CHARMM-style PDB file with segment names, atoms N, HN, CA, C and O in Angstrom:
ATOM      1  N   MET     1      17.709  21.535  96.536  1.00  0.00      PROA
ATOM      2  CA  MET     1      17.936  22.853  95.963  1.00  0.00      PROA
ATOM      3  C   MET     1      18.640  22.793  94.649  1.00  0.00      PROA
ATOM      4  O   MET     1      18.248  23.490  93.713  1.00  0.00      PROA
ATOM      5  N   ALA     2      19.702  21.960  94.534  1.00  0.00      PROA
ATOM      6  HN  ALA     2      20.020  21.394  95.294  1.00  0.00      PROA
ATOM      7  CA  ALA     2      20.457  21.888  93.305  1.00  0.00      PROA
ATOM      8  C   ALA     2      20.412  20.438  92.800  1.00  0.00      PROA
ATOM      9  O   ALA     2      20.558  19.503  93.587  1.00  0.00      PROA
ATOM     10  N   TRP     3      20.213  20.255  91.507  1.00  0.00      PROA
ATOM     11  HN  TRP     3      20.095  21.014  90.867  1.00  0.00      PROA
ATOM     12  CA  TRP     3      20.161  18.913  90.946  1.00  0.00      PROA
ATOM     13  C   TRP     3      21.201  18.765  89.833  1.00  0.00      PROA
ATOM     14  O   TRP     3      21.457  19.688  89.060  1.00  0.00      PROA
ATOM     15  N   LEU     4      21.768  17.609  89.785  1.00  0.00      PROA
ATOM     16  HN  LEU     4      21.560  16.859  90.413  1.00  0.00      PROA
ATOM     17  CA  LEU     4      22.697  17.243  88.742  1.00  0.00      PROA
ATOM     18  C   LEU     4      22.184  15.952  88.108  1.00  0.00      PROA
ATOM     19  O   LEU     4      22.037  14.937  88.789  1.00  0.00      PROA
ATOM     20  N   HSD     5      21.916  15.993  86.815  1.00  0.00      PROA
ATOM     21  HN  HSD     5      22.036  16.818  86.262  1.00  0.00      PROA
ATOM     22  CA  HSD     5      21.379  14.868  86.122  1.00  0.00      PROA
ATOM     23  C   HSD     5      22.370  14.441  85.014  1.00  0.00      PROA
ATOM     24  O   HSD     5      22.644  15.214  84.097  1.00  0.00      PROA
ATOM     25  N   ILE     6      22.896  13.223  85.105  1.00  0.00      PROA
ATOM     26  HN  ILE     6      22.674  12.595  85.851  1.00  0.00      PROA
ATOM     27  CA  ILE     6      23.922  12.765  84.169  1.00  0.00      PROA
ATOM     28  C   ILE     6      23.363  11.597  83.375  1.00  0.00      PROA
ATOM     29  O   ILE     6      22.819  10.657  83.956  1.00  0.00      PROA
ATOM     30  N   ARG     7      23.494  11.645  82.009  1.00  0.00      PROA
ATOM     31  HN  ARG     7      23.935  12.408  81.537  1.00  0.00      PROA
ATOM     32  CA  ARG     7      23.111  10.553  81.155  1.00  0.00      PROA
ATOM     33  C   ARG     7      24.357  10.110  80.422  1.00  0.00      PROA
ATOM     34  O   ARG     7      25.029  10.892  79.749  1.00  0.00      PROA
ATOM     35  N   ALA     8      24.645   8.810  80.578  1.00  0.00      PROA
ATOM     36  HN  ALA     8      24.099   8.175  81.124  1.00  0.00      PROA
ATOM     37  CA  ALA     8      25.832   8.236  79.915  1.00  0.00      PROA
ATOM     38  C   ALA     8      25.526   6.880  79.450  1.00  0.00      PROA
ATOM     39  O   ALA     8      26.037   5.901  79.995  1.00  0.00      PROA
ATOM     40  N   PRO     9      24.647   6.776  78.386  1.00  0.00      PROA
ATOM     41  CA  PRO     9      24.401   5.434  77.846  1.00  0.00      PROA
ATOM     42  C   PRO     9      25.636   4.778  77.246  1.00  0.00      PROA
ATOM     43  O   PRO     9      26.514   5.451  76.706  1.00  0.00      PROA
ATOM     44  N   ARG    10      25.688   3.514  77.345  1.00  0.00      PROA
ATOM     45  HN  ARG    10      24.975   2.967  77.784  1.00  0.00      PROA
ATOM     46  CA  ARG    10      26.882   2.773  76.810  1.00  0.00      PROA
ATOM     47  C   ARG    10      27.031   3.061  75.316  1.00  0.00      PROA
ATOM     48  O   ARG    10      26.090   2.899  74.538  1.00  0.00      PROA
ATOM     49  N   GLY    11      28.234   3.492  74.935  1.00  0.00      PROA
ATOM     50  HN  GLY    11      28.998   3.624  75.567  1.00  0.00      PROA
ATOM     51  CA  GLY    11      28.479   3.698  73.523  1.00  0.00      PROA
ATOM     52  C   GLY    11      28.012   5.021  73.006  1.00  0.00      PROA
ATOM     53  O   GLY    11      28.163   5.284  71.813  1.00  0.00      PROA
ATOM     54  N   ALA    12      27.453   5.873  73.831  1.00  0.00      PROA
ATOM     55  HN  ALA    12      27.331   5.659  74.801  1.00  0.00      PROA
ATOM     56  CA  ALA    12      26.947   7.180  73.396  1.00  0.00      PROA
ATOM     57  C   ALA    12      27.666   8.280  74.114  1.00  0.00      PROA
ATOM     58  O   ALA    12      28.328   8.039  75.123  1.00  0.00      PROA
ATOM     59  N   THR    13      27.550   9.472  73.617  1.00  0.00      PROA
ATOM     60  HN  THR    13      27.013   9.668  72.797  1.00  0.00      PROA
ATOM     61  CA  THR    13      28.162  10.668  74.255  1.00  0.00      PROA
ATOM     62  C   THR    13      27.453  11.021  75.524  1.00  0.00      PROA
ATOM     63  O   THR    13      26.228  11.142  75.510  1.00  0.00      PROA
ATOM     64  N   PRO    14      28.171  11.201  76.660  1.00  0.00      PROA
ATOM     65  CA  PRO    14      27.478  11.560  77.899  1.00  0.00      PROA
ATOM     66  C   PRO    14      27.009  12.969  77.869  1.00  0.00      PROA
ATOM     67  O   PRO    14      27.602  13.818  77.203  1.00  0.00      PROA
ATOM     68  N   THR    15      25.907  13.244  78.613  1.00  0.00      PROA
ATOM     69  HN  THR    15      25.425  12.555  79.155  1.00  0.00      PROA
ATOM     70  CA  THR    15      25.386  14.577  78.732  1.00  0.00      PROA
ATOM     71  C   THR    15      25.029  14.801  80.207  1.00  0.00      PROA
ATOM     72  O   THR    15      24.791  13.844  80.943  1.00  0.00      PROA
ATOM     73  N   ALA    16      24.996  16.034  80.619  1.00  0.00      PROA
ATOM     74  HN  ALA    16      25.189  16.811  80.021  1.00  0.00      PROA
ATOM     75  CA  ALA    16      24.600  16.369  82.009  1.00  0.00      PROA
ATOM     76  C   ALA    16      23.933  17.741  82.090  1.00  0.00      PROA
ATOM     77  O   ALA    16      24.226  18.631  81.293  1.00  0.00      PROA
ATOM     78  N   THR    17      23.054  17.899  83.039  1.00  0.00      PROA
ATOM     79  HN  THR    17      22.815  17.176  83.688  1.00  0.00      PROA
ATOM     80  CA  THR    17      22.423  19.198  83.304  1.00  0.00      PROA
ATOM     81  C   THR    17      22.575  19.481  84.796  1.00  0.00      PROA
ATOM     82  O   THR    17      22.496  18.585  85.636  1.00  0.00      PROA
ATOM     83  N   SER    18      22.790  20.730  85.084  1.00  0.00      PROA
ATOM     84  HN  SER    18      22.854  21.458  84.401  1.00  0.00      PROA
ATOM     85  CA  SER    18      22.942  21.231  86.467  1.00  0.00      PROA
ATOM     86  C   SER    18      21.898  22.298  86.656  1.00  0.00      PROA
ATOM     87  O   SER    18      21.963  23.317  85.970  1.00  0.00      PROA
ATOM     88  N   THR    19      20.939  22.132  87.543  1.00  0.00      PROA
ATOM     89  HN  THR    19      20.886  21.304  88.101  1.00  0.00      PROA
ATOM     90  CA  THR    19      19.888  23.145  87.779  1.00  0.00      PROA
ATOM     91  C   THR    19      19.817  23.411  89.264  1.00  0.00      PROA
ATOM     92  O   THR    19      20.193  22.579  90.089  1.00  0.00      PROA
ATOM     93  N   CYS    20      19.324  24.592  89.580  1.00  0.00      PROA
ATOM     94  HN  CYS    20      19.018  25.268  88.909  1.00  0.00      PROA
ATOM     95  CA  CYS    20      19.168  24.962  90.982  1.00  0.00      PROA
ATOM     96  C   CYS    20      17.945  25.926  91.108  1.00  0.00      PROA
ATOM     97  O   CYS    20      17.546  26.574  90.141  1.00  0.00      PROA
ATOM     98  N   LEU    21      17.397  25.988  92.286  1.00  0.00      PROA
ATOM     99  HN  LEU    21      17.722  25.461  93.072  1.00  0.00      PROA
ATOM    100  CA  LEU    21      16.232  26.832  92.478  1.00  0.00      PROA
ATOM    101  C   LEU    21      16.562  28.319  92.382  1.00  0.00      PROA
ATOM    102  O   LEU    21      15.675  29.163  92.255  1.00  0.00      PROA
ATOM    103  N   CYS    22      17.869  28.622  92.446  1.00  0.00      PROA
ATOM    104  HN  CYS    22      18.589  27.936  92.549  1.00  0.00      PROA
ATOM    105  CA  CYS    22      18.290  30.091  92.341  1.00  0.00      PROA
ATOM    106  C   CYS    22      18.248  30.541  90.879  1.00  0.00      PROA
ATOM    107  O   CYS    22      18.452  31.722  90.597  1.00  0.00      PROA
ATOM    108  N   GLY    23      17.987  29.620  89.943  1.00  0.00      PROA
ATOM    109  HN  GLY    23      17.821  28.661  90.172  1.00  0.00      PROA
ATOM    110  CA  GLY    23      17.882  29.995  88.547  1.00  0.00      PROA
ATOM    111  C   GLY    23      18.996  29.420  87.679  1.00  0.00      PROA
ATOM    112  O   GLY    23      18.958  29.550  86.455  1.00  0.00      PROA
ATOM    113  N   ARG    24      19.969  28.799  88.290  1.00  0.00      PROA
ATOM    114  HN  ARG    24      20.001  28.694  89.284  1.00  0.00      PROA
ATOM    115  CA  ARG    24      21.088  28.161  87.549  1.00  0.00      PROA
ATOM    116  C   ARG    24      20.505  27.062  86.646  1.00  0.00      PROA
ATOM    117  O   ARG    24      19.673  26.256  87.063  1.00  0.00      PROA
ATOM    118  N   ASP    25      20.970  27.067  85.416  1.00  0.00      PROA
ATOM    119  HN  ASP    25      21.646  27.722  85.078  1.00  0.00      PROA
ATOM    120  CA  ASP    25      20.568  26.020  84.442  1.00  0.00      PROA
ATOM    121  C   ASP    25      21.668  25.887  83.400  1.00  0.00      PROA
ATOM    122  O   ASP    25      21.740  26.654  82.440  1.00  0.00      PROA
ATOM    123  N   ARG    26      22.558  24.848  83.625  1.00  0.00      PROA
ATOM    124  HN  ARG    26      22.499  24.225  84.405  1.00  0.00      PROA
ATOM    125  CA  ARG    26      23.657  24.679  82.720  1.00  0.00      PROA
ATOM    126  C   ARG    26      23.640  23.229  82.228  1.00  0.00      PROA
ATOM    127  O   ARG    26      23.096  22.341  82.885  1.00  0.00      PROA
ATOM    128  N   SER    27      24.247  23.011  81.061  1.00  0.00      PROA
ATOM    129  HN  SER    27      24.689  23.732  80.528  1.00  0.00      PROA
ATOM    130  CA  SER    27      24.311  21.680  80.494  1.00  0.00      PROA
ATOM    131  C   SER    27      25.700  21.474  79.825  1.00  0.00      PROA
ATOM    132  O   SER    27      26.417  22.424  79.511  1.00  0.00      PROA
ATOM    133  N   ALA    28      26.025  20.191  79.632  1.00  0.00      PROA
ATOM    134  HN  ALA    28      25.442  19.420  79.888  1.00  0.00      PROA
ATOM    135  CA  ALA    28      27.302  19.814  79.068  1.00  0.00      PROA
ATOM    136  C   ALA    28      27.104  18.552  78.176  1.00  0.00      PROA
ATOM    137  O   ALA    28      26.271  17.694  78.464  1.00  0.00      PROA
ATOM    138  N   VAL    29      27.893  18.481  77.103  1.00  0.00      PROA
ATOM    139  HN  VAL    29      28.570  19.178  76.869  1.00  0.00      PROA
ATOM    140  CA  VAL    29      27.897  17.359  76.223  1.00  0.00      PROA
ATOM    141  C   VAL    29      29.381  16.992  75.973  1.00  0.00      PROA
ATOM    142  O   VAL    29      30.164  17.844  75.555  1.00  0.00      PROA
ATOM    143  N   SER    30      29.748  15.769  76.222  1.00  0.00      PROA
ATOM    144  HN  SER    30      29.112  15.077  76.562  1.00  0.00      PROA
ATOM    145  CA  SER    30      31.061  15.155  76.041  1.00  0.00      PROA
ATOM    146  C   SER    30      31.610  14.822  77.422  1.00  0.00      PROA
ATOM    147  O   SER    30      31.272  15.438  78.433  1.00  0.00      PROA
ATOM    148  N   HSD    31      32.448  13.847  77.406  1.00  0.00      PROA
ATOM    149  HN  HSD    31      32.723  13.347  76.585  1.00  0.00      PROA
ATOM    150  CA  HSD    31      33.025  13.298  78.649  1.00  0.00      PROA
ATOM    151  C   HSD    31      33.805  14.426  79.434  1.00  0.00      PROA
ATOM    152  O   HSD    31      33.635  14.592  80.642  1.00  0.00      PROA
ATOM    153  N   ARG    32      34.622  15.150  78.719  1.00  0.00      PROA
ATOM    154  HN  ARG    32      34.760  15.015  77.738  1.00  0.00      PROA
ATOM    155  CA  ARG    32      35.422  16.221  79.378  1.00  0.00      PROA
ATOM    156  C   ARG    32      34.537  17.316  79.926  1.00  0.00      PROA
ATOM    157  O   ARG    32      34.752  17.785  81.043  1.00  0.00      PROA
ATOM    158  N   LYS    33      33.543  17.733  79.155  1.00  0.00      PROA
ATOM    159  HN  LYS    33      33.369  17.352  78.247  1.00  0.00      PROA
ATOM    160  CA  LYS    33      32.670  18.825  79.615  1.00  0.00      PROA
ATOM    161  C   LYS    33      31.746  18.377  80.733  1.00  0.00      PROA
ATOM    162  O   LYS    33      31.450  19.167  81.629  1.00  0.00      PROA
ATOM    163  N   VAL    34      31.282  17.138  80.710  1.00  0.00      PROA
ATOM    164  HN  VAL    34      31.522  16.496  79.982  1.00  0.00      PROA
ATOM    165  CA  VAL    34      30.477  16.649  81.824  1.00  0.00      PROA
ATOM    166  C   VAL    34      31.252  16.610  83.098  1.00  0.00      PROA
ATOM    167  O   VAL    34      30.734  16.991  84.147  1.00  0.00      PROA
ATOM    168  N   LEU    35      32.491  16.157  83.042  1.00  0.00      PROA
ATOM    169  HN  LEU    35      32.911  15.847  82.189  1.00  0.00      PROA
ATOM    170  CA  LEU    35      33.343  16.159  84.252  1.00  0.00      PROA
ATOM    171  C   LEU    35      33.558  17.594  84.790  1.00  0.00      PROA
ATOM    172  O   LEU    35      33.570  17.815  86.001  1.00  0.00      PROA
ATOM    173  N   ALA    36      33.719  18.518  83.906  1.00  0.00      PROA
ATOM    174  HN  ALA    36      33.709  18.338  82.922  1.00  0.00      PROA
ATOM    175  CA  ALA    36      33.878  19.940  84.282  1.00  0.00      PROA
ATOM    176  C   ALA    36      32.606  20.441  84.925  1.00  0.00      PROA
ATOM    177  O   ALA    36      32.666  21.169  85.915  1.00  0.00      PROA
ATOM    178  N   LEU    37      31.442  20.067  84.382  1.00  0.00      PROA
ATOM    179  HN  LEU    37      31.393  19.475  83.577  1.00  0.00      PROA
ATOM    180  CA  LEU    37      30.172  20.480  84.928  1.00  0.00      PROA
ATOM    181  C   LEU    37      29.945  19.889  86.341  1.00  0.00      PROA
ATOM    182  O   LEU    37      29.423  20.564  87.229  1.00  0.00      PROA
ATOM    183  N   ILE    38      30.341  18.643  86.521  1.00  0.00      PROA
ATOM    184  HN  ILE    38      30.765  18.095  85.800  1.00  0.00      PROA
ATOM    185  CA  ILE    38      30.219  18.027  87.850  1.00  0.00      PROA
ATOM    186  C   ILE    38      31.040  18.849  88.876  1.00  0.00      PROA
ATOM    187  O   ILE    38      30.528  19.145  89.956  1.00  0.00      PROA
ATOM    188  N   ALA    39      32.260  19.211  88.573  1.00  0.00      PROA
ATOM    189  HN  ALA    39      32.676  18.971  87.695  1.00  0.00      PROA
ATOM    190  CA  ALA    39      33.055  19.993  89.456  1.00  0.00      PROA
ATOM    191  C   ALA    39      32.414  21.348  89.701  1.00  0.00      PROA
ATOM    192  O   ALA    39      32.393  21.824  90.836  1.00  0.00      PROA
ATOM    193  N   ASP    40      31.882  21.985  88.641  1.00  0.00      PROA
ATOM    194  HN  ASP    40      31.899  21.598  87.719  1.00  0.00      PROA
ATOM    195  CA  ASP    40      31.242  23.328  88.749  1.00  0.00      PROA
ATOM    196  C   ASP    40      29.987  23.180  89.588  1.00  0.00      PROA
ATOM    197  O   ASP    40      29.712  24.065  90.399  1.00  0.00      PROA
ATOM    198  N   HSD    41      29.218  22.128  89.445  1.00  0.00      PROA
ATOM    199  HN  HSD    41      29.442  21.410  88.786  1.00  0.00      PROA
ATOM    200  CA  HSD    41      28.006  21.915  90.239  1.00  0.00      PROA
ATOM    201  C   HSD    41      28.335  21.771  91.736  1.00  0.00      PROA
ATOM    202  O   HSD    41      27.642  22.336  92.582  1.00  0.00      PROA
ATOM    203  N   GLU    42      29.372  21.029  92.048  1.00  0.00      PROA
ATOM    204  HN  GLU    42      29.935  20.570  91.361  1.00  0.00      PROA
ATOM    205  CA  GLU    42      29.788  20.923  93.431  1.00  0.00      PROA
ATOM    206  C   GLU    42      30.181  22.217  94.015  1.00  0.00      PROA
ATOM    207  O   GLU    42      29.829  22.503  95.160  1.00  0.00      PROA
ATOM    208  N   ALA    43      30.917  23.048  93.270  1.00  0.00      PROA
ATOM    209  HN  ALA    43      31.204  22.816  92.340  1.00  0.00      PROA
ATOM    210  CA  ALA    43      31.309  24.347  93.747  1.00  0.00      PROA
ATOM    211  C   ALA    43      30.087  25.259  93.959  1.00  0.00      PROA
ATOM    212  O   ALA    43      30.010  26.020  94.923  1.00  0.00      PROA
ATOM    213  N   HSD    44      29.140  25.150  93.018  1.00  0.00      PROA
ATOM    214  HN  HSD    44      29.202  24.532  92.234  1.00  0.00      PROA
ATOM    215  CA  HSD    44      27.932  25.977  93.148  1.00  0.00      PROA
ATOM    216  C   HSD    44      27.167  25.630  94.389  1.00  0.00      PROA
ATOM    217  O   HSD    44      26.654  26.530  95.055  1.00  0.00      PROA
ATOM    218  N   ARG    45      27.065  24.356  94.738  1.00  0.00      PROA
ATOM    219  HN  ARG    45      27.482  23.626  94.198  1.00  0.00      PROA
ATOM    220  CA  ARG    45      26.356  23.947  95.927  1.00  0.00      PROA
ATOM    221  C   ARG    45      26.932  24.587  97.187  1.00  0.00      PROA
ATOM    222  O   ARG    45      26.196  24.888  98.128  1.00  0.00      PROA
ATOM    223  N   ASP    46      28.280  24.799  97.204  1.00  0.00      PROA
ATOM    224  HN  ASP    46      28.878  24.555  96.441  1.00  0.00      PROA
ATOM    225  CA  ASP    46      28.899  25.414  98.368  1.00  0.00      PROA
ATOM    226  C   ASP    46      28.716  26.925  98.369  1.00  0.00      PROA
ATOM    227  O   ASP    46      28.805  27.552  99.425  1.00  0.00      PROA
ATOM    228  N   GLU    47      28.454  27.539  97.173  1.00  0.00      PROA
ATOM    229  HN  GLU    47      28.381  27.029  96.315  1.00  0.00      PROA
ATOM    230  CA  GLU    47      28.416  28.990  97.058  1.00  0.00      PROA
ATOM    231  C   GLU    47      26.999  29.546  96.842  1.00  0.00      PROA
ATOM    232  O   GLU    47      26.816  30.760  96.937  1.00  0.00      PROA
ATOM    233  N   CYS    48      25.996  28.712  96.558  1.00  0.00      PROA
ATOM    234  HN  CYS    48      26.145  27.726  96.482  1.00  0.00      PROA
ATOM    235  CA  CYS    48      24.652  29.179  96.195  1.00  0.00      PROA
ATOM    236  C   CYS    48      24.033  30.038  97.319  1.00  0.00      PROA
ATOM    237  O   CYS    48      23.992  29.664  98.491  1.00  0.00      PROA
ATOM    238  N   ARG    49      23.566  31.191  96.883  1.00  0.00      PROA
ATOM    239  HN  ARG    49      23.599  31.495  95.930  1.00  0.00      PROA
ATOM    240  CA  ARG    49      22.996  32.109  97.940  1.00  0.00      PROA
ATOM    241  C   ARG    49      21.774  31.494  98.639  1.00  0.00      PROA
ATOM    242  O   ARG    49      21.550  31.757  99.820  1.00  0.00      PROA
ATOM    243  N   LEU    50      20.996  30.694  97.939  1.00  0.00      PROA
ATOM    244  HN  LEU    50      21.178  30.480  96.980  1.00  0.00      PROA
ATOM    245  CA  LEU    50      19.845  30.083  98.580  1.00  0.00      PROA
ATOM    246  C   LEU    50      20.257  29.042  99.645  1.00  0.00      PROA
ATOM    247  O   LEU    50      19.695  28.999 100.739  1.00  0.00      PROA
ATOM    248  N   ARG    51      21.212  28.240  99.308  1.00  0.00      PROA
ATOM    249  HN  ARG    51      21.669  28.275  98.419  1.00  0.00      PROA
ATOM    250  CA  ARG    51      21.704  27.216 100.238  1.00  0.00      PROA
ATOM    251  C   ARG    51      22.438  27.801 101.433  1.00  0.00      PROA
ATOM    252  O   ARG    51      22.240  27.337 102.556  1.00  0.00      PROA
ATOM    253  N   THR    52      23.266  28.794 101.228  1.00  0.00      PROA
ATOM    254  HN  THR    52      23.427  29.172 100.316  1.00  0.00      PROA
ATOM    255  CA  THR    52      24.022  29.409 102.381  1.00  0.00      PROA
ATOM    256  C   THR    52      23.048  30.101 103.273  1.00  0.00      PROA
ATOM    257  O   THR    52      23.187  30.030 104.494  1.00  0.00      PROA
ATOM    258  N   THR    53      22.045  30.785 102.713  1.00  0.00      PROA
ATOM    259  HN  THR    53      21.932  30.843 101.721  1.00  0.00      PROA
ATOM    260  CA  THR    53      21.062  31.534 103.518  1.00  0.00      PROA
ATOM    261  C   THR    53      20.229  30.511 104.379  1.00  0.00      PROA
ATOM    262  O   THR    53      20.009  30.760 105.564  1.00  0.00      PROA
ATOM    263  N   GLN    54      19.787  29.410 103.807  1.00  0.00      PROA
ATOM    264  HN  GLN    54      19.966  29.208 102.844  1.00  0.00      PROA
ATOM    265  CA  GLN    54      19.023  28.444 104.538  1.00  0.00      PROA
ATOM    266  C   GLN    54      19.860  27.746 105.563  1.00  0.00      PROA
ATOM    267  O   GLN    54      19.365  27.478 106.658  1.00  0.00      PROA
ATOM    268  N   GLU    55      21.115  27.431 105.271  1.00  0.00      PROA
ATOM    269  HN  GLU    55      21.517  27.648 104.381  1.00  0.00      PROA
ATOM    270  CA  GLU    55      21.987  26.779 106.267  1.00  0.00      PROA
ATOM    271  C   GLU    55      22.235  27.710 107.420  1.00  0.00      PROA
ATOM    272  O   GLU    55      22.329  27.257 108.561  1.00  0.00      PROA
ATOM    273  N   ARG    56      22.348  29.025 107.164  1.00  0.00      PROA
ATOM    274  HN  ARG    56      22.272  29.393 106.237  1.00  0.00      PROA
ATOM    275  CA  ARG    56      22.523  29.990 108.276  1.00  0.00      PROA
ATOM    276  C   ARG    56      21.291  30.021 109.157  1.00  0.00      PROA
ATOM    277  O   ARG    56      21.388  30.082 110.382  1.00  0.00      PROA
ATOM    278  N   ARG    57      20.100  29.977 108.501  1.00  0.00      PROA
ATOM    279  HN  ARG    57      20.022  29.928 107.506  1.00  0.00      PROA
ATOM    280  CA  ARG    57      18.841  29.966 109.280  1.00  0.00      PROA
ATOM    281  C   ARG    57      18.748  28.708 110.104  1.00  0.00      PROA
ATOM    282  O   ARG    57      18.316  28.766 111.256  1.00  0.00      PROA
ATOM    283  N   ASN    58      19.129  27.595 109.568  1.00  0.00      PROA
ATOM    284  HN  ASN    58      19.479  27.548 108.633  1.00  0.00      PROA
ATOM    285  CA  ASN    58      19.046  26.290 110.303  1.00  0.00      PROA
ATOM    286  C   ASN    58      20.015  26.257 111.498  1.00  0.00      PROA
ATOM    287  O   ASN    58      19.747  25.619 112.516  1.00  0.00      PROA
ATOM    288  N   ALA    59      21.174  26.980 111.341  1.00  0.00      PROA
ATOM    289  HN  ALA    59      21.392  27.498 110.514  1.00  0.00      PROA
ATOM    290  CA  ALA    59      22.165  26.956 112.423  1.00  0.00      PROA
ATOM    291  C   ALA    59      21.752  27.889 113.544  1.00  0.00      PROA
ATOM    292  O   ALA    59      22.197  27.706 114.677  1.00  0.00      PROA
ATOM    293  N   ALA    60      20.937  28.858 113.278  1.00  0.00      PROA
ATOM    294  HN  ALA    60      20.575  29.006 112.357  1.00  0.00      PROA
ATOM    295  CA  ALA    60      20.511  29.854 114.298  1.00  0.00      PROA
ATOM    296  C   ALA    60      19.589  29.277 115.311  1.00  0.00      PROA
ATOM    297  OT1 ALA    60      19.151  29.982 116.220  1.00  0.00      PROA
TER     298      ALA     60
END
């Protein structure tokens, strides 16, 4: 449902994108911002309406 793609080539500025089937599409450039996006992506996975709805259906 949610994907996090990180690119960190040696000697280059790291970049990351966070996308989700709910429509989320965020990106970050720089070490500090990529780390923040990773934390934000993890929080989104816990709060995403698509994921929580599906988990409730699976639990039923």
